[in-house]
C-alpha positions in Angstrom: 105.1 103.2 84.7 103.0 100.0 85.1 99.5 100.5 83.6 96.3 100.8 85.6 98.1 101.3 89.0 96.0 103.6 91.1 97.7 106.2 93.3 97.1 109.4 95.2 99.3 112.4 95.5 99.2 114.8 98.4 99.5 118.4 97.3 101.5 120.2 100.0 101.8 124.0 100.3 105.2 124.0 102.0 105.4 127.7 102.8 102.7 129.9 104.3 100.7 131.8 101.7 97.5 132.2 99.8 96.4 129.3 97.6 95.4 130.2 94.0 95.2 128.6 90.6 92.7 125.9 91.7 90.6 126.0 88.6 93.7 125.6 86.4 95.1 122.7 88.5 91.7 121.1 88.2 91.8 121.3 84.4 95.3 119.9 84.2 94.2 117.0 86.4 91.0 116.4 84.3 92.9 116.4 81.1 95.1 113.6 82.5 92.1 111.6 83.7 92.7 112.5 87.4 90.7 114.3 90.0 91.7 116.6 92.9 89.9 116.6 96.2 90.6 120.1 97.8 90.9 120.6 101.5 91.0 124.4 101.2 89.5 126.9 98.8 90.9 129.4 96.2 92.0 132.5 98.1 92.4 130.8 101.5 95.5 131.7 103.6 97.3 128.5 104.6 100.1 127.7 107.0 103.4 126.2 105.8 103.2 122.5 105.5 99.5 122.4 104.8 98.1 119.5 102.7 95.8 121.6 100.5 94.4 118.7 98.4 94.9 115.2 97.1 95.1 114.2 93.4 93.8 110.7 92.6 94.1 108.6 89.4 96.4 106.3 87.6 100.0 106.7 88.7 101.3 107.4 85.3 98.7 110.1 84.7 99.4 111.7 88.1 103.1 111.9 87.1 102.2 113.3 83.7 100.0 116.0 85.3 102.5 116.8 88.1 104.8 119.4 86.5 102.3 121.6 84.7 99.9 121.4 87.6 102.5 122.6 90.1 103.9 125.3 87.7 100.4 126.9 87.6 99.7 126.5 91.3 103.1 127.8 92.3 102.9 130.9 90.1 99.3 131.7 91.0 99.8 131.2 94.7 103.0 133.3 94.6 101.0 136.2 93.0 98.1 135.8 95.4 100.4 135.8 98.4 102.2 138.9 97.3 98.9 140.7 96.6 97.6 139.8 100.0 100.7 141.4 101.6 100.0 144.7 99.8 96.3 144.5 100.6 97.1 144.0 104.3 99.6 146.9 104.2 96.9 149.4 103.1 94.1 148.0 105.4 91.8 150.6 106.6 92.8 153.3 104.1 90.3 152.7 101.4 93.0 152.3 98.8 92.6 149.3 96.5 95.5 147.3 95.0 95.5 146.7 91.3 97.4 144.5 88.9 99.0 145.8 85.6 99.3 144.2 82.2 102.9 143.2 83.0 101.9 139.5 83.0 103.5 136.3 81.6 102.7 135.8 77.9 99.8 133.4 77.6 99.1 133.4 81.3 97.3 136.7 81.8 94.0 135.2 82.9 95.9 133.0 85.4 97.8 136.0 86.7 94.8 138.3 87.0 92.7 135.6 88.7 95.5 135.2 91.2 95.6 138.9 92.1 91.8 138.7 92.7 92.3 135.6 94.9 94.8 137.6 97.0 92.3 140.4 97.6 93.4 142.7 94.8 91.0 144.4 92.2 90.7 144.3 88.5 92.4 146.9 86.3 92.2 146.7 82.5 92.9 143.3 81.0 93.7 144.6 77.6 93.7 147.8 75.5 89.9 147.5 74.8 88.8 147.8 78.4 89.3 151.5 78.9 91.0 154.5 77.5 94.4 155.1 79.0 96.7 157.9 77.8 100.3 157.3 78.9 103.5 159.2 78.3 104.0 157.8 74.7 100.4 158.5 73.9 100.9 162.1 74.9 103.7 162.4 72.4 101.6 160.7 69.7 98.6 163.0 70.3 100.8 166.1 70.1 102.2 165.0 66.8 98.8 164.0 65.4 97.1 167.3 66.2 94.2 165.5 67.9 95.1 166.5 71.4 94.0 165.0 74.7 90.5 166.5 74.7 89.8 165.1 71.2 91.0 161.7 72.2 88.9 161.5 75.3 85.9 162.9 73.4 86.3 160.1 70.9 86.4 157.6 73.7 83.1 158.9 75.1 81.6 158.8 71.7 82.4 155.1 71.5 80.7 154.5 74.9 83.8 154.3 77.0 83.3 155.7 80.5 86.8 154.9 82.0 89.1 157.7 80.7 92.5 157.4 82.4 95.3 159.8 81.9 98.9 159.5 83.1 100.3 162.8 84.4 104.0 163.6 85.1 103.7 167.4 85.5 101.2 170.0 86.7 100.4 171.2 83.2 99.4 167.7 82.2 97.2 167.5 85.3 95.4 170.7 84.5 94.8 169.6 80.9 93.6 166.1 81.9 91.1 167.5 84.4 89.8 170.1 81.9 89.6 167.4 79.1 87.3 165.2 81.2 89.6 162.5 82.6 87.9 160.2 85.1 91.2 159.0 86.7 94.7 160.4 86.9 97.6 157.9 86.9 100.4 159.5 88.9 103.5 157.7 87.9 106.9 157.6 89.7 106.1 160.5 92.1 106.8 160.5 95.9 103.8 160.4 98.3 104.0 164.1 99.0 103.5 164.9 95.3 100.6 162.4 95.1 99.0 164.1 98.0 99.4 167.6 96.5 98.3 166.6 93.0 95.3 164.6 94.3 94.1 167.6 96.3 94.5 169.9 93.2 92.8 167.5 90.8 89.8 167.0 93.1 89.4 170.8 93.3 89.5 171.0 89.5 87.3 168.0 88.9 85.4 166.7 91.9 85.0 162.9 91.9 88.1 162.2 89.8 90.0 159.1 90.9 93.7 159.0 91.7 95.9 156.0 90.9 99.5 155.9 92.1 102.0 153.6 90.4 105.8 153.3 89.9 108.4 152.8 92.5 105.9 151.5 95.0 106.9 148.7 97.4 105.6 147.1 100.6 107.8 149.5 102.5 106.1 152.6 101.2 102.7 151.5 99.8 100.8 152.7 102.9 102.3 156.1 102.5 100.7 156.3 99.0 97.4 155.1 100.4 97.4 157.7 103.1 98.4 160.4 100.6 95.0 160.0 99.0 95.5 157.4 96.3 92.2 155.6 95.5 94.1 152.9 93.6 97.7 151.6 93.7 98.8 149.5 90.8 101.8 147.2 91.3 103.5 145.6 88.3 105.8 143.5 90.5 102.8 141.4 91.6 103.0 139.6 88.2 106.3 140.5 86.6 108.6 139.7 89.6 106.6 137.0 91.4 108.3 134.5 93.7 106.8 131.1 93.1 105.2 129.4 96.1 106.8 126.2 97.4 104.2 123.6 96.5 104.9 119.9 95.9 103.1 116.6 95.2 104.0 113.5 97.3 102.7 110.4 95.6 101.4 107.5 97.7 100.6 104.1 96.0 
């Protein structure tokens, strides 16, 4: 590329969706000596064919920035768009859509920010954010002799207030409630079971939160929300994301 040739590149969101990843795109542009002038904001819903911004700088540097900038925007916008679809599907129920830790290695902060841009809510970002006892932890606790009550008590002793327990059977539900769990994670159960278990858990421990996960899609997410789930966590938001169609058209 000839040196010192100034150019501009129109960033086009070719399919309808939610724009996300703006701070990451800005950083890529900055590192290449370029600047993006945005026409829309992070989290905005845009129509297909929308020019969302213009990147300006030396032609060679715009071309250097192009691929990583688009990779980040495409992934983040795909996640945000999928999240918005789920959020819209449970509108009016009070249920909140959560991400999981099933994120791309090295890109967790991007993925989680994109879920928030799409209207979703924060779950744990890593193992230090809350106590979560899942199926393998149940097995480990049984072998260790500590038990669920001891594990949750240790969490409280360390100042942790979010004590989440995955349950797959009624006996686990009863034990989790008596041990002081603050949220039950109901995994891979139909909406009818979520409804019944939620009612029972709230009788045993008023105020306990109910999170549904596993086997949930756009086709059935509202059923889970109407069954009484306070939270619905969707791994597919980040592990099976379809990238948005975003491109840069350079003009000299």
